[in-house]
N, C-alpha and C positions, 0 to 999 in steps of 0.2 A: 489390443489383448483381449486377449477370450473372455479372461475371467470377469466377473462383474467387478469395478474396481469400491469395494466397501470392508470395513473392521468388520471380521464374524469373531464369536466368542472364541477366546481359546482354550476357558476352564481348564486351567493350568494348576496343581498340587505337586511340588510346592512351586512360589510364585517364580517365574521364569527371571532365565537370566537374559541382559542382554549386552552382546557384545560390541566392542568397538576398538582401533587402535588406540595405542599406548603412542607417548611422546608429543610432539608438536600436535595441539590440536586446532580445528577451523572451526568455523562459523557452525556449516553446513552439518556434522555430525553433532556439534553442540544441539542444535536445535532438535535434531533427529531425537537424538534419545528423549530431550523432553515430551516434543510431541505423543512419543509412545508413553510414557509414564503421565499423560492427561489422560487415558483412557483406563476405563476399570482393570481390566485384566492383566496391565503391566503398571498397578497401584496396586501394593508396591512389588517392585521386580530390583534384581541387583544386577550392581555394573560391573564388567569385567572389562578391562581396558588391557589390549596385548596384541599382541604379532605372532603368536605362537600357534599355528594351525591346527593340533592338537588341542589346545586349549577352547577355541573357540568354535570348535566342532561340538563342545558342551553348551554350548549356548543356544539357547530358544533360537533369537533373534538377532542377526550381526549387520552392521550398518557401517560404510564406509570403510571395509576391508575385507578382505579375503578372496574377491576377481569374481565374484560369483550377483549374477542378479534373477530369482527365484524368489516368486512370492509365496510358491506353493511352500518353501524350505525356509522362507524369513528369513534370507539375505537380502543385503539392497545396497550393493557396493558397486560406484560405478565409474571406476578406473579401466576395469578391462577393455582391451581393445576394441571388440564384437561392440561394446554398450551405446547405444544411439538414442534410447528413450526421453521422448518428451513429453512434456505437460500437452492435454487435450487442445489442437488450433494453436500450439507456439512452438517455436522453434527453435528455444536453448536446451541445450542438453540437461538431464537433470542432475542432482548431486544428489546423496544420499538425503539432504532435509528435502528434495523435493521429490524424491523415491516414495519417501514414508508419508509425507502429504497427500501424495496420488490414491496409495492407500488408503490411507486412514483419517485422512481432511474432513472428510462428509461424518465419519462420525463422532470427529471431536468436536467439531461445528454443532453438528445436531444436539450432541449431549453438553455444551456448554451455553447454549440457548434455549434450548425446551423444545426446537423445532422438528418437526419431523426428517427423518435424512433423505428420504424421497422427494422431499417440497420442493417447489421453486424455490423459494428464498433462501437456502441450504447449495443449493444448485449456482444461485448468484454471488452469494457470500462465500463458496468455495473457490471460484472463479477469481474474484475480485480480490481475495487473499493472496492466491499465489500470485497473480502481476503485479501486485503493489507491494508486497514482501518476499516471498517465498524465491519468487523468478530471480532477483538479484543475488540474491546467496548462491544460487544456483550459476549465475554466470560467473559469480567469481571465482566460484572454486573450480568451474572448467575454464577458469581464462579467455573467458569471451568478454570482448567490450561493447560498452552502448552502443556505440557508433563503429561504424566501417573504419579502423586504422588508413586506408590505404587511400579511402577517399576521404575522408579530413586530411591528410596530406597532401594531394592533389588540389582539392579546393584552397589550400594553403591558410587554413581555421589552425588558431591556437589558441590556447587556454590562455585567460586573461588573470587565471589565479589559482593557486594548486586547492583542488575540492574535494581529495582522498583523504586526507589530514585523519577527519573522524568520520569512519561510516561504522556499523555493525561490525564487518568485516575486522577492521582496523583495531575495534574496542576488544572485541575477542583475541585478537593477536596479541594485545597489551599483556594477559592475563598468562600468556605463557612465559616459562622461566626464560630473565636475558640470559643472553650467551656467557657475560662472566660472573651470574649467579652460583654460589655455591650446589656442589651437587647437592637434589633431593631427595627424598626417601617416595617410592612410588605409593606412597599416600599422601604424601605435600601434592605431586602432580596430579592426583586423582581430584582432592579438592580442589585446583587450580580448575580444573577439567570441571567439576558441577558450579563453580562461581560461573562460569562460560555457558554452561547450558542456561542456569536462572535466568542471566542475564540475556540471551536470546528467547528463554521461551517468557519470561515475564512479556519480553516486548510485542511477542504473539501474540496473546492475550490480550495487550492492549489494542493490540490492533482489530482482535476479533470483536473485541468490546466495542470499538468507534465505531465498526463497519456494518456490525449488529444492531446496536440500538440508537444510534446516529445517522448513519449514511444510508444505509438500508429504510427507514422509516421515512428520510423525506424526498425519498423518489417518489410515493404519493405525493406529496406537496409540488414537487416540483412539475410533476406530470399534469395535477390541475392546475397551477399558475398557466403553465404553455397553454393548455385550451383554453385559456381567459387572456389569450394577450393581446388579442383582437379589441377587445375590450380596452385599451389601453393607449393603445396605437394601431390607426389604421393597415397598417405592414406587415403588422405584428414582431416588430423592434423592442418592443419594452417587454420584460417578465418583471410581472407585483410577487413578491412574496411576502405573504402575511406572519412569517415566524420569522426571528430574530438569528442570524450567524448559521440556519440550514445550511450543508454541504449540495451546494446545488452544480457545481461544474460539469463534473460526471455527468449527473442522470441530464441535463440540457444539451451535453454534448453526441449521448445517445439517443436521445430524441433528434435531435437536428441529423443523426445519421450520416450520408456522405454529401449536404448541402454543401456548396462552398460560394455559389453567388451572396453578397452580402444581403442582395433582396431580400432574399429567403430566411435570412438569420438574425438571431436578438443581438442586439446590441448594448443593451443596459440590463441590468438586475434590479432593482429597488425591494428594499427591503429595511424594517425598523431597526434602529440598534437594539432594545430590549423589549419586552414583554410589556413593560410599563403603558397606561395607558396614551403619555403625554410624550412617549418617546420619540426622539429626532431620525431620521430617517435618511438613509444613507443612496447613493447613486453610485454604480461599481460597473465601471465596463466590461466587455466580456473579452478575456484572452482568443488570440487566433488558436490557441491549444493549452491543455492543460496547464501545463509545464512553461507556458511562455510569460513573459513581463510582458509582450508586446499587445495590445490592445486592439479588437476589430476596428473599432473607434473610439482614440481617446476623446473626452471631454476637451473643448477648443483652448490651444494654448493661451489665449488672454485671458481666462480663467484661473490659471493653474498659480499656486501659491498665493492666492488671496484669499481673505477670512470676513466673515460677517459683513457688516453693514460694505463696506469697500466693495466685497463681492457681489452683493443686492447691486448696486451701483453700476458696474461694469456688466452687467447678466442682465438685468433691468425686472427679474425677480425679487417677491420680499422674504426675508426670511433664510436666507443663505448662512450655512456657518462656514463652509471651509472647501477646496479643491485642490487635490494634493499637487504637490509640482509636478510629478510625474505624470499627472492628468488620468490614472485610472479610476480612480473612488473620490466624490467629493459629499457633501452633507445639505440637510437644509430643513429647516424645523418641525415640515411637514410634508403628508405623501402628494398635496398638492405642488408643495414646491418641489420636489423632488420629480415628479411627471412633467412640470414645466421647463426642469432643468433637461433634462428628458429630449422634450421634443426641441429645444433650443438648439442645444448637440447634434441632432439628425439636421436640423433643418440646412 
């Protein structure tokens, strides 16, 4: 794109009209409208839901309808045959949510975090919120599967259970009138849409709050621990965090980059259960990937499902608390205890 991707002051009076289509609504335009209204220049704004081209032409900004993508005239539709816009370095075609986020996301993040819009922190959050939240909505609205259906079929991979019943898209869909409901007024239908927009928007705000106030600050914590990992294990396979419940997986995978040799990877992460001075400690196996239940190296089979003294006797380490039956996590009363458990598990 030739233009700089940023939101600019609209300086409009009276407040702008945001247009989108009426009828059955989806998660993408519900979020797109909410995102716009997070910006001062769209708050307040008027919402017009219609497919009437003449009425849409009176709107300052139109999302998900009209067959035009033109940021200069504030048109953000993605249904036209010629449309192919994606987020930088991603392959998923954008929906109206992705388009609005692409052009206004950094301004929204900066405004709600008090960070400078051109800061590295905003850039990191901008990409993270897209890949972890908005992109799935883009894919859903454009009919793009997370996995290649043909490859799955050829590999003979089938789902063990249905995981599509409760998604943001399905929850928004549930807010639409049912096929056998009595005919509703446009006002009632608009109220349903606003409820859907609030659902999508409040979820986005919670994600923004988490990533800016918890996930991002944890990055420096994990970086420091990663630099100190050889202090606890000669091979650097044990990472010790001084804070409890800090989100570490994303940051660890980023630090490790493309390393695939187990000898170069962290196998176990140790951290306290709480900030209390006498807090117990946890040992957690690092998953092979962020969303995997498979560990790079699980805790030994002989330890799994045992607790307290029985576990002490099997391992030969005092102060053991438990090891999960799946072997991905365990506990000890002290840091020295979980360090010893990690070393025995690595042997």
